[in-house]
N, C-alpha and C positions, 0 to 999 in steps of 0.2 A: 704066647705073644700078647703084650698089652694092648688093649684097645686105644685108638688115638684120642688124645684129650681135646678139649675145646679149641686150643690154640693151634693144634694140628689141623683140626677141621676148617678153622677159619683161614689158615694158610693154604690149605688144598683148594678151597673154593674162592680164594681171592686172586688178585693180579700179580703176576710176576714181572717185574721191570728188569729188563736187561740193558746194561750200559756197555756200549760198544763204540768204537771209533767212528766218526762221521765219515760220510762219502768224501773221497779225496779228489773229487771233481773240481775243475777250474770254476765252474758256476757257484759251487758251495763256497770256494774261497772268496770269490767276489761278494757274495751275500754276507759273509762274516766280516769282510772288510767294511762294507756299508754299516752293518750293525754296529761295528766298533769305531765308526767314524768320529765319535766324540773323543775317543782315546787318542786317535791320530791327530786331531786338532790340538789336543792338549800337549802332546809330545812335541809338535811342531813349535807351539808357543814356548814350551819349556827349553827346547834347543836354542831358540833365538835369545831368550832372556839369559840363559846361562852364559852364552858366548860373550855377552858384553857386560855381564855382572862385574862390578868392582874394576872396570876398565877405564883408564884415564882418557883414552881417545874415543872409546865407545864404538858406535857404528862407523866412525871414521875409518876404522881399519879396512872396511870394505872398499874404501876409495884408495887408501895408501898402497895396498898391495899391488893392484894393477897399474897404479900411477908410477910408482917407484921402479917397477919392473920395466914399464914402457920407457922411462927416462934412460935407465941403463941400457936397454936395447937400442934406443935412439943414438946414444953416444957411441956405443961399441959397434954395432952393426950398421947404423944409418951414416954416422959421421966418418968412422975409421975404416970399416970394412966396405962401405958404400954398396950395401945390398940393394937391389932394386925394389921399389914399392909400386910398381905399375903406374907411376906418374902421380901418385897422391902424396901428401905430406907423410913422411915416414912415421911420425909420432901418431898421427891419426890412424894410419894403416895398421900399425901394431896394436893400438888401443881397441880397434874393432875386433881383433882376435883375442886380445888378453881378457876383455870383460867376459865372453863365454867360457874361455879357458879357465879363468879363476873360479867361475861357478862350477864347472865340471870337476875340476881338482879337489875343491873343498867338498862337493857333493860326494865324490868317489871316496874320499878320505873318511867322511862321516859314515857313509853306508857300509864300508868294508869293516868297520869296527863296531857296528851297531848291536849285533848279537852278544858278543863278548862283553861289551860295555854295559849291557843291561842284564847281566847274568842273574842278578837278584830277581828281576821280574820273571825271567825265562824259567827259572827253576821253581818259583812258587806260585805263579798265577797263570792261568790259561787265557790266551788271547791269540789272534792271528799274528804269527811271527813276521809276516810280511810288513806289519805295521811299522816295525822298527826301521829297516832300511828305507822304506818310503818316506817316513817323517824325516830322516836325515837328509835325504835327497831334496824334498820339497822345501825344508826350511832355509836351504841355500838360496832360494829365490828372493829372499829379503836382501841379502848382500848383493845379488845380481841387480836388483832394482836400483839400489843406491849407487852402484858403479855406473849403471846405464845412464843415470842423470849426468855424471861426469863426461861420459861419451857424447851425450847431446850437446853439452857445453862446448866440447872440442869441435863438433860439427859446425856449431855457430861461429866459433872463433875462426875456423879455416874456411868459412863460407862454403861448405859443401852441402849440397841439396840431395837428399835421398831420392831414389827413383821410385816408380810405382811398385817396384819389389819389396818396399818396406811393408807392404801388406802381408807378405809371407813370413815376416820376421817371427810372429808366434809359432810358426811351424818349426823354425830352426831352434827356437828356445825349447820347444817340446823335444826335439831331435837330441839336444845337448842333455836334457833331463833323462830321456830314455837310455842314452849311452851310459851316464853315470849310474842309473839304476840297474841296467843290465850287467855291468861289469861289477858293480858293488854287490849284487846278489851272489854271483860267483865267489868273490873274494871273502864276503862275510861268512858264507857257508863253509868255505875251506879254512877260514880263520879259527873256527870252533875247534877243528881237528889239528891244525898246524899253526901254531902261534907265531911262526916265522913270517906268515902272511902279513901281519901287522907291521913287521919291520921292512918288508919288501915294498909296501905301498908308496912311501914317500920317495924311494929311489925310483920306482916305476914311473911315478908322475913326472918326476924331474927329467928322466930320459925321454919320456913321452912328449913333453913340451918341445924338445929340440928336434924331434923327428916329425913335428907337426908344422904346418906352415904358419907359424906365430910371428917369428922374427924375420921371416922372408916369404917371397911370393912362391906359389906353387908353379909359377911359369918357368922357374929355374930347372924344374924336374924334366928330364928328357921325355918326350912324348911317348916313346916306347915303354917307359917304366911308369907312366902315370897310372895305368890301371892297377899295378902293384901298390903304388903309393896311396891310392885311393881306398885300399883296404883298411886304412887307418880311419876309424869312424869319426874322428874329429876333423878330418879333411872336409867333410860335408858341412859340418857346423860352421867352421871358420869361413870357407867359401861362401856359404850362404849369407852369413852376417855381413861380409864385405860387399856382396852383391846387393844386398837390401839396403845397406846404409850408405854406401860410397857411390852407388850407381854404376860400378864397373861391370864389364861384360858378364853375363850370365855364366855361371860355371857349366863346363861341359856335361851334357846329359848322361853319358855313360859312366864316367868316373863318379858323378854324384849319385847315380843310381846304386852303384857298387857300394859306396860309403853308407848310403841309407839301408841297403840290404844287410850289411854287416851289423848295423845297430839293431835291426829287427831280429837278426839271428842271435845276437848277444842277449837281447831282452828275453825272447822266448826260451832259450836254453838256460838262462839265468833263473827264470821262474821255475822251469822244470827241475833243475838241480836243487834249488833252494827247498822246493816242496818235497823233493824226494828225501832230503836229509833232515829236515826240520824236526822229525820225530826223535832224532838222536841228540838234538841240541842240549836238552837238559842233562842227559846222561854224560856228554863229553865235556860240558863246561865244568 
């Protein structure tokens, strides 16, 4: 048996570094997200700039989509179908719902395709994968802010004064963001395995809009079915916006609590499923 050489002696008395997966705790994930906050900000800025690069209308698209949809709904459902609007001008009533809905639908669409759309980054560089759906969701707030200015103009034109409930508006904006992120986490993780999800999302959001109280008042829903209807997480967002901005009666506590509870469940379960499957993203993409 040959005696160990100098390199073997150095290795034997040196330090052995073991590389292993980090703790999968939520606290670790939060710390990593904070450590990569510069990347998150950069991705948000990139998403906003790319969206309007070489666009003739530019950021005006953030106004055109809710405005044109509101005009169509006003003619079809307000003038022809004579749907009730709780005593408020129908166009304003719909716009109060269209602004948060447009933010939600765009954020959901962006978040659901965030992992597959960044396959080059996911397969080559390590970073917290949660950064991608979060950046897609948060970047939609820019469009929301622009559309919200139009909503304020309509409030002035129709001389509608918001109630004290307007102070709660940031909470309902946060609720819309949490809803989009929670569902987006589920869809983007599933989209890595099943690419049909990317085709399903536009159809899903289109159907979702018509089963949400966007073009009509939730008052037309029979009281005995309201608890079931409030399982729609957008119910709480829309009712909250109309209460805060129009000064209408506060939404019923029970259905609102159910809607908010569904949002929390979607967000928590979405984070859980995303973190459970993210180790396989690079292999499946």
